C-alpha positions as CSV (number, residue, x, y, z in Angstrom):
1,M,120.1,96.8,59.4
2,K,123.8,97.4,58.8
3,D,124.1,96.0,55.3
4,G,121.1,97.0,53.2
5,V,118.8,99.7,52.1
6,D,117.4,100.1,55.6
7,E,120.7,101.6,56.9
8,K,120.1,105.3,57.8
9,R,122.5,108.2,57.9
10,P,122.7,110.1,61.2
11,G,120.2,112.9,61.3
12,S,118.7,111.9,57.9
13,G,115.3,110.8,59.3
14,D,113.9,107.9,57.2
15,V,116.1,108.5,54.1
16,P,118.2,105.3,53.4
17,N,121.9,105.6,52.9
18,L,121.8,104.7,49.2
19,K,125.4,105.8,48.5
20,D,126.9,103.2,50.9
21,F,124.4,100.6,49.6
22,D,125.5,101.3,46.0
23,K,129.1,100.9,47.0
24,R,128.5,97.6,48.7
25,L,126.7,96.3,45.5
26,R,129.6,97.4,43.3
27,D,132.1,95.7,45.6
28,E,130.1,92.4,45.5
29,A,129.9,92.6,41.7
30,A,133.6,93.1,41.4
31,A,134.4,90.1,43.7
32,E,135.4,86.8,42.1
33,P,132.5,84.3,42.5
34,S,133.2,81.2,44.5
35,L,131.6,77.8,43.9
36,E,132.4,76.7,47.5
37,V,129.5,76.3,49.7
38,P,130.2,76.5,53.5
39,Q,129.7,73.1,55.2
40,G,128.3,72.9,58.7
41,A,125.9,71.0,61.0
42,P,122.3,71.2,59.8
43,T,120.6,74.2,61.4
44,S,117.1,72.6,61.5
45,K,116.2,70.1,64.2
46,T,115.0,67.6,61.7
47,Q,117.6,65.9,59.5
48,I,116.2,65.0,56.1
49,I,118.3,62.3,54.5
50,A,117.8,61.0,51.0
51,I,119.1,57.5,50.3
52,Y,120.0,56.6,46.7
53,G,121.1,53.4,45.1
54,K,120.7,51.0,42.1
55,G,117.4,49.2,42.0
56,G,117.7,45.9,43.9
57,I,120.9,46.8,45.7
58,G,119.3,46.8,49.1
59,K,118.1,50.3,49.9
60,S,114.8,49.2,51.3
61,F,116.4,46.5,53.4
62,T,119.0,49.0,54.7
63,L,116.4,51.7,55.4
64,A,113.7,49.6,57.0
65,N,116.2,48.2,59.5
66,L,118.0,51.5,60.0
67,S,114.8,53.3,60.8
68,H,113.7,50.6,63.2
69,M,117.0,50.7,65.0
70,M,117.0,54.6,65.2
71,A,113.5,54.4,66.7
72,E,114.8,51.9,69.3
73,Q,117.6,54.4,70.1
74,G,114.9,56.9,71.1
75,K,114.7,58.9,67.8
76,R,111.5,60.1,66.2
77,V,111.8,58.7,62.6
78,L,109.6,59.2,59.5
79,L,110.4,56.8,56.7
80,I,109.1,57.8,53.3
81,G,109.3,55.3,50.4
82,C,109.8,57.2,47.1
83,D,110.3,54.2,44.9
84,P,107.5,53.2,42.6
85,K,108.0,49.5,43.7
86,S,106.8,50.5,47.2
87,D,109.1,47.9,48.8
88,T,110.5,50.1,51.6
89,T,107.4,50.0,53.9
90,S,106.5,46.5,52.8
91,L,109.7,45.3,54.5
92,L,109.0,47.4,57.6
93,F,105.4,46.1,57.8
94,G,106.3,42.4,57.4
95,G,105.2,42.2,53.7
96,K,102.0,44.2,54.2
97,A,101.6,46.8,51.5
98,C,100.3,50.1,52.9
99,P,98.1,52.5,50.7
100,T,100.3,54.8,48.7
101,I,99.8,58.6,48.8
102,I,99.3,58.8,45.1
103,D,96.6,56.1,44.9
104,T,94.9,57.4,48.0
105,S,94.9,60.9,46.7
106,T,93.4,59.8,43.4
107,R,90.7,57.8,45.1
108,K,89.8,60.5,47.7
109,K,89.7,63.1,45.0
110,L,87.2,61.1,42.9
111,A,85.0,60.7,46.0
112,G,85.2,64.4,46.8
113,E,87.1,63.8,50.1
114,E,90.3,65.2,51.7
115,V,93.3,63.0,52.4
116,K,94.0,62.7,56.1
117,I,97.2,61.6,57.9
118,G,95.7,58.3,59.0
119,D,94.9,57.4,55.4
120,V,98.6,57.3,54.3
121,C,100.8,57.2,57.4
122,F,101.2,54.1,59.6
123,K,103.4,53.0,62.5
124,R,105.5,50.0,63.6
125,G,108.2,49.7,66.2
126,G,108.1,53.4,66.8
127,V,108.7,54.2,63.1
128,F,106.2,56.4,61.2
129,A,106.1,55.3,57.6
130,M,104.4,56.1,54.3
131,E,104.8,55.4,50.6
132,L,104.5,57.9,47.8
133,G,103.9,55.2,45.2
134,G,103.9,55.8,41.5
135,P,101.8,55.5,38.3
136,E,100.8,52.2,36.7
137,V,103.3,50.8,34.2
138,G,103.3,52.8,31.0
139,R,100.7,55.3,32.3
140,G,102.8,58.1,33.7
141,C,106.1,59.5,34.8
142,G,107.5,58.1,38.1
143,G,109.4,61.3,38.7
144,R,106.3,63.4,38.3
145,G,104.5,61.2,40.7
146,I,107.3,62.0,43.3
147,I,106.7,65.7,42.8
148,H,102.9,65.3,43.2
149,G,103.5,63.2,46.3
150,F,105.6,65.9,47.9
151,E,103.1,68.6,47.0
152,L,100.5,66.6,48.9
153,L,102.8,66.1,51.9
154,E,103.2,69.9,52.1
155,K,99.4,70.3,52.2
156,L,99.3,67.7,55.0
157,G,101.7,69.9,57.1
158,F,105.1,68.2,56.3
159,H,107.0,71.3,57.4
160,D,105.3,71.4,60.8
161,W,105.9,67.7,61.7
162,D,108.2,67.0,64.7
163,F,110.7,64.4,63.8
164,D,114.4,63.9,64.4
165,Y,115.0,62.2,61.1
166,V,113.1,61.9,57.8
167,L,114.5,59.2,55.6
168,L,113.7,59.2,51.9
169,D,114.2,56.1,49.8
170,F,114.9,57.1,46.2
171,L,115.6,55.0,43.1
172,G,119.1,56.0,42.0
173,D,119.2,54.5,38.5
174,V,117.7,57.7,37.0
175,V,118.4,61.0,38.8
176,C,115.7,62.8,36.9
177,G,113.6,65.8,37.9
178,G,111.4,63.9,40.3
179,F,113.9,61.4,41.7
180,G,116.6,64.2,42.0
181,L,114.2,66.5,43.8
182,P,116.0,66.4,47.2
183,I,119.3,67.3,45.6
184,A,118.0,69.9,43.1
185,R,115.8,71.8,45.5
186,D,117.8,71.4,48.8
187,M,115.0,69.4,50.3
188,A,117.5,67.2,52.2
189,Q,120.6,68.1,54.1
190,K,122.5,65.0,53.0
191,V,122.6,62.0,50.8
192,I,123.5,58.4,51.7
193,L,124.6,56.0,48.9
194,V,124.0,52.2,49.0
195,A,126.1,50.1,46.7
196,S,127.9,46.8,46.5
197,N,131.2,45.5,45.0
198,D,129.9,45.6,41.4
199,L,130.3,48.0,38.6
200,Q,126.6,48.8,38.0
201,S,125.8,49.8,41.5
202,L,128.9,51.9,41.8
203,Y,128.1,53.5,38.4
204,V,124.7,54.6,39.9
205,A,126.4,55.8,43.1
206,N,128.9,57.8,41.0
207,N,126.0,59.4,39.0
208,V,124.4,60.6,42.2
209,C,127.7,62.1,43.3
210,S,127.8,63.9,39.9
211,A,124.3,65.2,40.5
212,V,125.3,66.5,44.0
213,E,128.4,68.2,42.6
214,Y,126.4,69.8,39.7
215,F,123.9,71.4,42.1
216,R,126.7,72.4,44.5
217,K,128.2,74.4,41.7
218,L,124.9,76.1,41.3
219,G,124.8,77.1,44.9
220,G,123.1,74.1,46.5
221,N,123.9,72.8,49.9
222,V,123.2,69.0,49.8
223,G,126.2,66.8,50.4
224,V,127.0,63.1,50.5
225,A,127.3,61.8,54.0
226,G,128.8,58.5,53.0
227,L,128.4,55.0,51.5
228,V,126.7,51.9,52.9
229,I,128.3,48.8,51.3
230,N,125.6,46.1,51.1
231,K,126.2,42.4,50.4
232,D,129.8,43.0,51.0
233,D,131.9,40.0,49.8
234,G,135.2,41.6,50.8
235,T,136.6,42.2,47.3
236,G,137.0,45.9,48.1
237,E,135.8,47.7,45.0
238,A,133.1,49.7,46.9
239,A,135.7,50.7,49.6
240,A,138.0,51.8,46.8
241,F,135.2,53.9,45.3
242,A,134.5,55.6,48.6
243,K,138.1,56.5,48.9
244,A,138.4,57.7,45.3
245,V,135.4,60.1,45.6
246,D,136.3,61.1,49.1
247,I,133.3,60.0,51.2
248,P,133.3,57.8,54.3
249,I,132.0,54.2,54.6
250,L,129.1,54.3,57.1
251,A,128.7,50.5,57.3
252,A,129.6,47.3,55.5
253,I,126.7,44.8,55.6
254,P,128.1,41.4,54.9
255,Q,126.9,39.0,52.2
256,D,125.3,36.5,54.6
257,D,122.7,33.8,54.0
258,D,121.0,34.6,57.3
259,L,120.5,38.3,56.2
260,R,119.3,37.1,52.8
261,K,116.7,34.8,54.2
262,K,115.4,37.3,56.8
263,S,115.1,40.0,54.2
264,A,113.2,37.7,51.8
265,N,110.8,36.8,54.7
266,Y,110.3,40.5,55.6
267,Q,112.0,40.1,59.0
268,I,113.5,43.1,60.8
269,V,117.1,42.6,61.9
270,G,117.7,46.3,62.9
271,T,116.8,45.6,66.5
272,A,118.7,44.9,69.7
273,Q,117.2,41.5,69.8
274,S,118.9,40.5,66.6
275,Q,122.5,39.3,66.1
276,W,122.8,42.1,63.6
277,G,121.6,44.7,66.0
278,A,125.1,46.1,66.8
279,L,125.8,46.6,63.1
280,F,122.7,48.7,62.6
281,A,123.1,50.6,65.9
282,E,126.6,51.7,64.7
283,L,125.1,52.6,61.3
284,G,122.4,54.7,63.0
285,E,125.0,56.6,64.9
286,N,127.2,57.2,61.8
287,V,124.2,58.4,59.8
288,A,123.3,60.9,62.5
289,D,126.8,62.3,62.9
290,A,128.1,62.2,59.3
291,P,128.5,65.7,57.8
292,P,127.4,66.4,54.2
293,M,130.5,66.3,52.1
294,R,131.3,67.4,48.6
295,P,132.2,64.3,46.5
296,S,134.7,64.1,43.7
297,P,132.9,61.9,41.1
298,L,134.9,59.7,38.7
299,D,134.8,59.5,35.0
300,Q,134.1,56.1,33.2
301,D,137.8,55.1,33.1
302,G,138.1,56.0,36.8
303,L,135.2,53.6,37.6
304,L,136.6,50.8,35.5
305,G,140.0,51.3,37.1
306,L,138.5,50.1,40.4
307,F,138.1,46.6,38.9
308,D,140.4,44.0,37.5
309,A,140.7,44.9,33.8
310,S,140.4,41.2,32.8
311,E,136.9,41.2,34.3
312,T,135.6,44.5,33.0
313,G,137.3,45.0,29.7
314,G,139.1,48.0,31.0
315,D,142.2,47.2,28.9
316,V,140.2,47.3,25.6
317,V,141.6,49.7,23.1
318,L,139.0,51.5,20.9
319,E,139.5,50.8,17.2
320,P,138.0,53.5,14.9
321,A,135.6,52.3,12.2
322,T,136.1,53.2,8.6
323,D,133.7,54.3,5.9
324,Q,134.4,51.0,4.1
325,D,133.5,49.1,7.3
326,M,130.1,50.9,7.4
327,R,129.3,50.1,3.7
328,G,130.0,46.4,4.1
329,K,129.0,44.6,0.9
330,N,128.2,48.0,-0.7
331,A,131.8,49.1,-0.3
332,A,132.4,49.5,-4.1
333,P,133.5,53.0,-5.0
334,K,130.6,55.3,-5.9
335,P,130.6,57.6,-8.9
336,S,131.3,61.2,-8.0
337,L,128.3,63.4,-7.4
338,E,130.0,66.2,-9.2
339,V,128.1,67.5,-12.2
340,V,130.1,66.7,-15.4
341,Y,129.1,68.7,-18.5
342,D,129.3,67.2,-22.0
343,D,131.6,68.9,-24.5
344,A,129.7,71.5,-26.4
C-alpha cells in the first residue's frame, strides 16, 4: 500500500514506514473538514431507491405502476412495501393482500420453522414484491417493525439477490429511526419524493429533505433524485417547491377521474396497454437516470411562501401574549411573596 502502515522503507524488510504514516495522519488532522460528499453514479449494479411521501398522497399507486412499467422495460425489479398499511403490494396484486414478513416470521417462529422466500415474496407482471408489514394498532412501534423486517431480509440473503432496482415504499409523515433507516444507514442510493399541490404533503417532502441534509452533514451519501407530483391540478405549488429545494420533477401525474377510478379498483395503469403507459415509461427512465442530489430544505415561512397568503394565513402577524392574558379572570394583582417582618 502507498498510503498506510503497510508501506515499507527500501531495504527495511517488514518494518513499516511509521514516520511517513505519522506525517500523513498529522496532515489529515490539520486539514479543514468538509461536509461535501462527492456525488456520482451508484457503484453497485442494484439501485436501491426509497420513496417517501405523506400518507394517502399516492406513493403506493405510483410505485405499483412504476415497478410494473420498469419490469415491462426489461428490468429486474423488487418492490418492498414498508408501510404498516401494506397497500403497495395490494395494488400490484389487484387487491389481494400478501402475507407480511413480520406476521409470517412470528407465525413460523411459534411453529419452530424457518421463513423461506416463497413464504413472503410473490410475483406479478415480472415484478417481485413483498410487504414488511407492521404491528397491530397500539401494540408496537412501526419503525421497530421496519428494522426487524430488514434484519430478516438480510438473513434471507438480501445482499446476494440479483435485481436492477429495489424500490422501498416508506411512510414519510414520521422520519423516525425505522422509517428513516435507508437515509440514516445509507441503505439506499437515492430518495424519491411524492407530493401534491398542498401544504401538508409538501411539508412532509421538506421534512425528508431535511433528514437527507442532516445525514449528509454526518458523512452520508443518500441524495434526493427528484419529486413526483401526484394528483397535479396545475396550480404549481409542488413545482415551486421542487425549484426552491433544487431537485428535479420526475413526473407530473394529473388529477384525473380515470386514474382515480382505476386506482380505487386496483387496476394497473403502468403498462404499454394503458393510455397512461407513456407517462409511466418516462417516469421509469427518469427514475433510473436521476442522480442523487443534495437538497436545500425550506423553513416554515419558506413553505408558506409557496402558497397564496390568503389561503394559508401566511400574512398573520404573531401577537405576544401577556401575563394578564394568561390569568384571565384571576388577573387581579397578587400580594408580594416577599417576607415582611413586623416592627419589633
